[in-house]
C-alpha positions as CSV (number, residue, x, y, z in Angstrom):
1,M,166.0,74.9,-119.3
2,L,165.6,74.9,-115.4
3,L,164.2,78.3,-114.5
4,A,165.6,79.2,-111.1
5,A,165.7,81.7,-108.2
6,L,168.7,82.5,-105.0
7,A,167.4,81.9,-101.9
8,L,168.2,85.5,-101.2
9,A,168.1,88.5,-102.8
10,A,172.0,90.6,-101.6
11,P,171.6,93.6,-99.7
12,A,171.2,97.0,-101.8
13,S,174.9,97.7,-100.2
14,A,177.3,96.3,-98.2
15,A,181.1,97.5,-96.1
16,D,184.0,95.1,-96.8
17,P,184.0,91.9,-95.1
18,G,187.7,91.8,-94.6
19,R,188.2,88.3,-96.3
20,W,190.8,89.3,-98.3
21,R,194.0,91.1,-98.6
22,L,196.2,93.4,-101.3
23,A,198.9,90.7,-101.7
24,Q,200.7,92.6,-105.5
25,A,200.0,95.3,-107.9
26,D,201.2,95.2,-111.4
27,S,200.3,98.1,-113.8
28,V,200.3,96.3,-118.0
29,P,199.7,97.2,-120.8
30,L,196.2,99.1,-122.2
31,N,195.1,96.3,-124.4
32,Y,195.1,94.7,-121.0
33,F,191.8,95.6,-120.7
34,Q,188.6,93.4,-120.0
35,G,189.7,90.7,-119.0
36,L,191.8,87.6,-118.1
37,T,192.2,84.4,-117.6
38,H,194.5,81.2,-117.7
39,S,195.6,78.2,-119.5
40,A,195.5,75.0,-117.2
41,A,199.7,74.9,-118.6
42,G,199.5,78.6,-116.8
43,S,199.4,80.9,-120.0
44,V,198.0,84.4,-119.3
45,F,195.6,85.3,-121.1
46,F,194.2,89.4,-121.9
47,D,192.0,90.6,-124.3
48,G,191.3,94.7,-125.2
49,I,190.8,97.4,-125.5
50,F,188.0,96.2,-128.1
51,Q,189.6,93.3,-130.0
52,G,192.4,92.1,-129.5
53,V,194.0,89.0,-127.3
54,Y,197.5,88.8,-125.4
55,R,199.3,85.8,-124.5
56,T,201.7,86.3,-121.5
57,D,203.6,83.6,-118.8
58,R,202.8,83.9,-115.3
59,D,205.0,86.9,-114.8
60,L,203.3,88.7,-116.9
61,R,206.1,88.5,-119.7
62,P,204.2,88.7,-123.4
63,R,204.1,85.3,-125.5
64,A,202.2,86.2,-128.5
65,Q,198.9,88.8,-129.4
66,N,197.1,88.7,-131.8
67,A,195.1,92.9,-132.5
68,N,192.4,91.9,-134.2
69,A,190.4,88.5,-132.4
70,I,188.0,89.0,-134.6
71,A,186.9,87.1,-137.5
72,P,186.5,88.8,-140.6
73,D,183.1,87.8,-140.9
74,L,182.0,88.5,-137.3
75,G,182.8,92.2,-137.9
76,A,180.4,92.0,-140.7
77,Q,177.8,91.2,-138.7
78,G,178.8,94.2,-136.8
79,F,180.7,92.5,-133.8
80,N,183.6,94.3,-132.3
81,H,183.7,94.3,-128.9
82,I,185.3,91.2,-126.8
83,G,184.5,91.1,-123.2
84,D,186.4,89.1,-120.4
85,L,187.2,86.2,-121.8
86,T,187.5,82.0,-120.8
87,W,189.5,79.3,-120.5
88,D,188.7,75.5,-121.4
89,A,189.4,72.4,-122.0
90,R,187.8,71.2,-124.6
91,E,189.0,70.7,-128.6
92,G,192.8,70.6,-127.1
93,G,191.8,73.6,-125.3
94,R,190.3,76.8,-126.3
95,L,189.7,79.9,-125.8
96,L,186.0,81.1,-125.4
97,L,185.2,84.5,-126.2
98,P,181.7,86.2,-125.3
99,L,181.5,89.2,-128.2
100,E,179.2,91.8,-128.9
101,C,178.4,94.9,-131.7
102,Y,179.3,98.0,-129.4
103,V,179.7,101.2,-129.9
104,P,179.6,104.4,-127.0
105,G,177.1,106.6,-127.8
106,A,174.8,104.7,-129.9
107,P,170.9,103.9,-128.7
108,N,170.5,101.4,-127.0
109,G,173.7,102.1,-124.6
110,G,175.8,101.2,-127.7
111,N,174.4,97.9,-128.5
112,T,173.9,98.7,-131.9
113,C,173.0,94.6,-133.1
114,G,171.0,92.9,-130.4
115,R,172.6,89.8,-130.0
116,G,175.9,88.1,-128.5
117,A,177.9,85.1,-130.0
118,I,180.7,83.2,-128.7
119,E,183.7,83.2,-130.5
120,V,186.6,80.3,-130.3
121,A,190.3,80.8,-130.9
122,D,193.3,78.7,-130.4
123,P,194.9,79.3,-127.2
124,A,198.4,78.5,-128.8
125,T,198.3,81.0,-133.1
126,L,195.0,83.3,-130.9
127,L,193.9,83.2,-134.1
128,P,189.3,82.5,-134.3
129,R,188.5,78.6,-135.8
130,Y,184.7,79.5,-135.4
131,S,181.4,81.2,-133.9
132,V,177.9,80.0,-132.5
133,A,175.6,82.6,-132.1
134,L,173.6,83.0,-128.9
135,D,170.0,83.4,-129.2
136,P,168.7,87.3,-128.5
137,A,165.5,86.2,-127.6
138,D,167.6,84.9,-124.3
139,I,170.8,87.2,-124.1
140,P,170.7,90.1,-126.0
141,K,175.1,90.5,-125.8
142,A,177.9,88.5,-124.5
143,M,179.8,90.5,-121.7
144,W,182.1,88.4,-120.1
145,A,182.0,84.6,-120.3
146,E,183.3,81.5,-117.7
147,V,183.1,78.4,-118.2
148,A,182.2,76.6,-114.2
149,P,184.3,73.7,-113.1
150,G,184.5,70.3,-114.7
151,G,184.3,72.1,-117.9
152,H,180.0,71.0,-118.7
153,E,178.6,75.5,-118.5
154,L,179.9,78.3,-119.4
155,W,178.3,81.1,-117.9
156,T,177.2,85.0,-118.3
157,S,174.4,87.5,-117.8
158,S,171.7,88.7,-119.6
159,G,170.8,92.0,-117.5
160,R,170.3,91.0,-114.4
161,D,169.8,86.8,-114.8
162,L,172.2,84.9,-114.7
163,L,172.7,82.2,-118.1
164,A,174.5,79.0,-118.1
165,Y,175.4,77.4,-121.9
166,D,176.1,73.7,-122.4
167,T,180.2,73.6,-124.0
168,A,179.7,71.1,-125.6
169,A,176.7,72.7,-127.6
170,I,180.4,74.9,-128.3
171,A,181.4,73.4,-131.7
172,P,182.2,73.9,-135.4
173,G,179.0,73.0,-137.4
174,V,176.5,74.9,-135.0
175,T,173.4,76.9,-136.9
176,T,171.3,76.8,-134.3
177,P,171.5,79.7,-132.1
178,L,172.3,78.5,-128.6
179,R,169.9,78.5,-125.6
180,P,170.6,78.3,-121.4
181,V,170.1,75.2,-120.1
182,K,170.1,77.3,-116.7
183,R,168.3,80.6,-115.4
184,L,169.3,81.8,-112.5
185,V,166.7,85.2,-112.3
186,G,167.8,87.7,-109.9
187,A,171.3,85.9,-109.0
188,V,173.2,89.3,-110.9
189,P,174.5,91.0,-108.0
190,P,174.0,95.3,-106.6
191,S,177.6,95.6,-108.4
192,G,176.7,94.0,-111.8
193,V,179.2,91.9,-113.4
194,T,182.2,92.9,-115.6
195,G,184.5,90.1,-114.9
196,A,184.4,86.3,-113.5
197,V,186.0,83.4,-112.2
198,F,184.6,80.3,-109.8
199,Y,186.6,79.6,-106.7
200,R,186.3,77.0,-104.5
201,G,183.2,76.2,-105.9
202,R,181.3,80.1,-106.2
203,L,180.9,82.1,-109.5
204,F,183.0,85.5,-107.8
205,L,181.8,88.4,-110.3
206,A,183.6,92.2,-110.5
207,G,181.7,95.3,-110.8
208,Q,180.8,98.8,-109.8
209,D,177.3,99.0,-110.1
210,T,176.8,101.0,-107.2
211,G,179.2,103.2,-107.4
212,R,182.2,101.3,-105.2
213,L,184.1,98.1,-106.8
214,Q,183.0,94.5,-105.3
215,V,183.1,91.6,-106.2
216,W,180.7,88.8,-105.1
217,S,180.6,85.2,-105.2
218,V,177.4,83.2,-105.9
219,D,176.6,79.7,-105.5
220,V,174.9,78.7,-108.5
221,S,173.7,75.6,-106.9
222,G,171.6,78.6,-105.0
223,A,172.0,76.8,-101.0
224,T,173.5,79.3,-100.0
225,P,173.0,83.3,-100.6
226,P,175.7,85.5,-102.3
227,R,177.7,87.8,-100.5
228,L,179.9,90.5,-101.2
229,E,183.8,89.4,-100.7
230,L,186.0,92.3,-101.7
231,E,185.6,96.1,-102.2
232,L,188.2,98.8,-103.2
233,P,187.1,101.9,-101.3
234,G,188.5,104.7,-102.6
235,V,189.5,103.5,-105.6
236,A,189.3,105.4,-108.9
237,A,189.2,102.6,-111.1
238,E,187.7,100.9,-113.5
239,S,186.5,97.6,-112.9
240,E,187.1,94.8,-115.6
241,G,187.5,91.1,-115.8
242,L,188.7,88.8,-112.5
243,D,190.8,85.1,-112.5
244,V,191.7,82.5,-109.9
245,I,195.8,81.4,-110.3
246,D,198.7,80.6,-108.3
247,A,200.5,83.6,-109.8
248,R,202.2,87.3,-108.6
249,G,202.2,86.0,-104.8
250,G,198.9,85.5,-105.0
251,V,195.1,83.6,-106.0
252,L,192.3,85.9,-107.3
253,H,193.7,88.6,-110.0
254,W,191.7,91.5,-110.7
255,L,192.2,94.2,-113.8
256,L,190.9,97.8,-113.1
257,S,191.4,99.8,-116.4
258,P,192.7,104.0,-115.7
259,F,189.2,105.1,-116.6
260,A,187.7,106.0,-113.4
261,P,183.5,106.7,-113.7
262,G,182.6,110.7,-113.5
263,G,186.2,111.4,-114.2
264,A,187.5,110.8,-112.0
265,K,191.8,111.6,-111.2
266,P,192.6,107.3,-111.6
267,T,193.9,105.8,-108.1
268,Y,197.2,104.3,-110.2
269,G,197.5,106.6,-112.8
270,T,196.7,107.1,-117.0
271,G,197.9,105.5,-119.2
272,H,198.2,101.2,-118.0
273,S,196.3,98.9,-117.0
274,E,196.7,97.9,-113.2
275,L,196.4,94.0,-112.5
276,L,195.7,93.3,-108.2
277,T,196.7,90.2,-106.2
278,F,195.0,89.4,-103.4
279,V,195.1,86.5,-101.0
280,L,192.5,85.4,-98.6
281,A,193.1,87.5,-95.3
282,A,193.6,83.9,-93.6
283,D,196.8,83.5,-95.8
284,A,198.1,87.2,-95.9
285,R,200.6,87.1,-92.5
286,L,204.2,87.4,-94.0
287,H,207.1,84.9,-92.6
288,V,210.8,85.8,-92.4
289,R,213.8,83.5,-91.9
290,A,217.1,85.0,-91.9
291,S,220.1,84.1,-90.9
292,V,223.7,85.5,-90.7
293,P,226.2,84.7,-93.6
294,A,229.0,86.9,-92.9
295,T,230.3,89.6,-90.7
296,G,228.2,92.4,-91.2
297,K,225.5,90.9,-93.9
298,V,221.9,88.9,-92.8
299,H,220.2,87.3,-95.5
300,V,215.9,87.7,-95.3
301,I,214.1,85.2,-96.9
302,V,210.3,86.4,-96.6
303,R,207.4,83.4,-97.9
304,L,204.1,84.0,-97.9
305,R,202.0,80.8,-97.2
306,Y,198.4,79.6,-99.2
307,S,197.5,77.8,-101.6
308,G,198.9,75.1,-99.0
309,G,202.5,76.2,-99.0
310,F,204.7,78.6,-98.9
311,H,205.6,81.0,-102.0
312,R,208.7,83.9,-101.8
313,V,207.7,86.7,-101.7
314,E,209.1,89.4,-104.3
315,G,208.6,93.2,-103.4
316,A,209.1,93.4,-99.3
317,R,210.7,95.5,-98.0
318,V,212.4,94.3,-95.0
319,S,213.7,96.1,-92.5
320,A,216.8,96.0,-88.7
321,A,218.3,98.3,-87.6
322,G,218.2,101.0,-89.6
323,A,219.2,99.4,-92.4
324,D,217.0,98.0,-95.5
325,A,216.3,96.5,-98.9
326,I,213.7,95.2,-101.7
327,T,213.0,91.5,-101.5
328,G,213.9,90.0,-105.5
329,H,212.4,87.4,-107.5
330,D,213.2,85.0,-105.4
331,G,211.6,86.5,-102.9
332,T,215.6,87.0,-100.8
333,A,217.8,90.3,-99.3
334,D,220.0,91.1,-97.8
335,L,221.0,93.6,-94.8
336,R,224.4,95.2,-93.9
337,V,224.2,95.5,-89.9
338,R,227.1,97.7,-89.0
339,R,225.4,97.2,-84.8
340,P,225.5,94.0,-82.8
341,G,223.4,92.8,-80.7
342,T,219.7,90.5,-80.9
343,L,218.2,92.3,-83.8
344,R,214.0,92.2,-84.9
345,I,213.8,91.7,-88.8
346,T,210.9,93.5,-89.4
347,A,208.9,92.3,-93.7
348,R,205.5,94.6,-94.9
349,K,204.8,94.6,-98.7
350,A,201.5,95.4,-100.1
351,R,197.7,95.4,-97.7
352,L,199.5,91.5,-96.4
353,L,200.0,91.5,-92.7
354,A,203.5,92.3,-91.2
355,G,205.9,89.2,-90.2
356,H,208.5,89.5,-88.2
357,A,212.3,87.5,-86.7
358,T,214.5,87.8,-83.9
359,L,218.2,86.8,-84.6
360,R,220.8,87.8,-82.3
361,V,224.8,89.3,-84.5
362,A,227.7,88.7,-82.4
363,T,229.7,91.5,-81.8
364,H,233.2,91.2,-84.0
């Protein structure tokens, strides 16, 4: 096993560096609670509150569910909780579910069995296929899992250390508990980890152990120090999973539950989870195009450029000369303008940078 330490430890406190901007906020069912991931085909998967697994499309429309995805033999061993799950391309596609035994208020922080496991589930049926145990000498529970680019490593954490397991070793018939192939000592950021995803070669880790909702990124090669990517000052919620997929008007997705620490009033309300979608700040400027298809009517298209292309923006408010409208799923809206002349059209949404266009409307 390779033992390594990061070149620089993460600072104990930091301020949001402004790398990301909020593009969309979606209320989702409370059962979408612990984590999220997606398949190569673009299906999105959630899990929670304890044992359920759910599949949606990119627009979050439900497609399948299994309210109890933990196999009975695992339940008999005490496993009752799925953490932030991940998708893996092996075996024609599979979901890897990190398992722990968790009873709130019980001794040992609620970890009643002191062991972790990875259950493999079918992404189509959401039914369990098999499971492999993780050696408790290395990890007392599996709270999250994320497959690295290339598919050879499965990352998770134990205490303040990041661990990587060989994904090829997660296979049917394996009875010997798995040992990690890499250990990055002290690499967990100050926020701790509730969920993870890789983006541009760095491992993004969400958490809030410091009392602030934060996402840090770690270079698992150890070549560069960890860095704070994102912070949500003033937001009361509980940090859960992360994913990166081109959907919902952005690329980075962070799942929050309404159970804010200290009993604070949840920012996004109760009875549901909230899925926040972000784009890089460099891509956060709205782009506006406008035309006059008919007298008194202005047709507006709002787009956002990220991931190498333009995407139409749903839910943007467009306004001009006292008229306003909200763009639909196709990113368009129509304004009824009674005053001829030069119009300045503005589009706004969430924390994105406003976009503008100027258009001449002739008299009639």
